[in-house]
C-alpha positions as CSV (number, residue, x, y, z in Angstrom):
1,M,97.3,-9.4,201.7
2,P,95.3,-12.6,200.9
3,I,92.9,-13.6,203.7
4,K,90.9,-16.9,203.3
5,S,88.6,-18.9,205.5
6,Y,88.1,-22.7,205.1
7,L,86.2,-25.6,206.6
8,A,88.6,-28.4,207.3
9,H,87.1,-31.9,207.5
10,P,89.3,-34.5,209.2
11,H,89.4,-38.2,208.5
12,K,87.2,-40.1,211.0
13,G,88.5,-39.8,214.5
14,K,91.3,-37.5,213.5
15,K,89.9,-34.1,214.5
16,E,92.4,-33.5,217.4
17,E,95.3,-34.6,215.3
18,L,94.3,-32.2,212.5
19,L,93.8,-29.4,215.0
20,A,97.3,-30.0,216.3
21,S,98.8,-30.1,212.8
22,L,97.1,-26.9,211.7
23,S,98.0,-25.1,214.9
24,Y,101.7,-25.4,214.1
25,I,101.4,-23.7,210.7
26,E,102.4,-20.0,210.6
27,N,99.8,-17.6,209.2
28,C,97.1,-20.1,210.0
29,D,94.4,-19.7,212.9
30,V,92.2,-22.7,213.8
31,I,88.9,-22.8,215.6
32,P,87.3,-26.2,216.3
33,A,83.5,-26.5,216.0
34,E,82.0,-27.6,219.3
35,N,79.3,-29.9,217.9
36,K,80.7,-31.1,214.6
37,E,83.8,-32.9,213.3
38,V,85.0,-29.8,211.5
39,L,87.6,-27.1,212.0
40,I,87.4,-23.4,210.9
41,V,90.7,-22.3,209.4
42,I,91.7,-18.7,208.7
43,T,94.8,-17.9,206.7
44,E,96.5,-14.6,206.1
45,T,99.6,-14.3,204.0
46,N,101.6,-11.4,202.7
47,N,102.2,-12.4,199.1
48,K,101.7,-15.1,196.4
49,E,104.9,-17.0,197.5
50,E,103.7,-17.3,201.2
51,E,100.2,-18.3,200.0
52,D,101.8,-21.0,197.7
53,S,104.0,-22.3,200.6
54,L,101.0,-22.4,203.0
55,K,99.0,-24.4,200.5
56,E,101.8,-26.9,200.1
57,K,101.9,-27.3,203.9
58,L,98.1,-27.9,204.1
59,D,98.1,-30.4,201.2
60,I,100.4,-32.8,203.0
61,I,98.6,-33.1,206.4
62,P,97.6,-36.8,206.6
63,S,94.6,-36.2,208.9
64,L,93.0,-33.8,206.5
65,K,90.2,-35.3,204.4
66,L,88.8,-32.2,202.8
67,L,89.6,-28.4,202.8
68,A,86.7,-26.3,201.4
69,M,87.3,-22.6,201.0
70,V,84.4,-20.5,202.3
71,S,85.7,-17.0,201.5
72,G,88.7,-15.3,200.2
73,F,89.8,-11.8,199.4
74,N,93.0,-9.8,198.8
75,T,93.5,-6.5,200.4
76,P,95.5,-4.1,198.1
77,Q,98.8,-3.1,199.6
78,K,100.0,0.5,199.5
79,D,103.3,1.2,197.8
């Protein structure tokens, strides 16, 4: 189960718009920084297909200037 954390930097003045856009995406949790124009984004997907779909959704958000991965790991699934 891939779990990744990112720092999401919005275009100037677009933090609330980016927060709203990210909040609608399934498998994506968002925490706004209180003192900076940045959002913390945590994603968790079940497989490569879900991860690819999530990445496509993130890539088309107009208010997103930069998405920097901070950490990522994959929990092995039991058969």
